[in-house]
C-alpha positions in Angstrom: -47.4 -27.3 35.8 -47.8 -23.6 35.2 -49.0 -23.3 31.6 -49.5 -19.5 31.2 -49.3 -17.8 27.9 -48.8 -14.1 28.1 -50.8 -11.9 25.7 -48.8 -10.3 23.0 -49.8 -6.9 21.6 -49.6 -6.6 17.9 -47.9 -3.6 16.3 -50.2 -1.3 14.4 -48.7 -2.4 11.1 -49.9 -6.0 11.6 -53.3 -5.5 13.2 -56.2 -7.0 11.2 -58.2 -4.6 9.2 -55.3 -2.2 8.7 -54.5 -3.6 5.3 -50.8 -4.0 6.0 -49.3 -7.4 6.3 -46.0 -8.7 7.6 -43.9 -9.9 4.7 -41.0 -11.5 6.6 -40.8 -13.9 9.4 -38.6 -11.4 11.3 -41.6 -9.2 11.8 -43.5 -12.0 13.5 -40.5 -13.0 15.6 -40.0 -9.4 16.8 -43.5 -9.3 18.2 -42.6 -11.5 21.2 -41.4 -14.7 19.8 -44.7 -15.8 18.2 -46.4 -19.1 18.2 -43.2 -21.2 18.0 -41.6 -19.8 21.1 -44.9 -20.0 23.1 -45.3 -23.6 22.0 -41.7 -24.4 22.9 -42.1 -22.9 26.3 -45.3 -24.8 26.9 -43.6 -28.1 25.9 -40.7 -27.3 28.3 -43.3 -26.6 31.0 -45.1 -30.0 30.4 -41.7 -31.8 30.3 -40.7 -30.2 33.6 -44.0 -31.1 35.1 -43.6 -34.8 34.1 -40.1 -34.9 35.4 -41.3 -33.4 38.8 -44.1 -36.0 39.0 -41.6 -38.8 38.3 -39.2 -37.5 40.9 -42.0 -37.3 43.5 -43.2 -40.8 42.6 -39.7 -42.2 43.2 -39.5 -40.3 46.5 -42.8 -41.9 47.6 -41.6 -45.3 46.6 -38.4 -44.8 48.7 -40.7 -43.8 51.6 -39.3 -40.3 52.0 -41.3 -38.8 54.9 -41.0 -35.3 53.4 -43.0 -36.2 50.3 -46.7 -36.9 50.8 -48.8 -39.2 48.6 -51.4 -36.5 48.0 -48.7 -34.1 46.7 -47.4 -36.8 44.4 -50.9 -37.7 43.1 -51.6 -34.0 42.4 -48.3 -33.7 40.5 -49.1 -36.8 38.4 -52.5 -35.5 37.5 -51.1 -32.1 36.5 -48.6 -33.7 34.3 -51.3 -35.9 32.7 -53.5 -32.9 32.0 -50.7 -31.0 30.5 -49.7 -33.9 28.3 -53.3 -34.3 27.1 -53.5 -30.6 26.3 -50.3 -30.8 24.4 -51.5 -33.8 22.5 -54.7 -32.0 21.5 -52.8 -29.0 20.3 -50.5 -31.3 18.2 -53.5 -33.1 16.7 -55.1 -29.8 15.8 -51.9 -28.6 14.2 -51.6 -31.8 12.2 -55.2 -31.5 11.1 -54.7 -27.9 10.0 -51.6 -28.9 8.1 -53.5 -31.7 6.4 -56.4 -29.4 5.5 -54.0 -26.8 4.0 -52.1 -29.4 2.0 -55.4 -30.8 0.6 -56.6 -27.3 -0.6 -56.7 -26.9 -4.3 -54.8 -24.0 -5.6 
């Protein structure tokens, strides 16, 4: 699993401390996709990692001499770590949503 998030530079109109704020979602999407596209690509990466680990596991079970047990175990561990990280992000997002919804206006 290769979970790399590339840094996104903010335009000067959106930088904190400048006083200007983005008023439309199009401004956030134009920056580089924003959080939603980064999260989507991370989910796709985790899914691909899990699929690869499953494929390697099946190859080992079919006694394919080209696939080593060590390689398979490393792929399974990478998929598990990626899934746990994704689960933590999801839990944080749900908690943030709950906190916002419980705020008094």
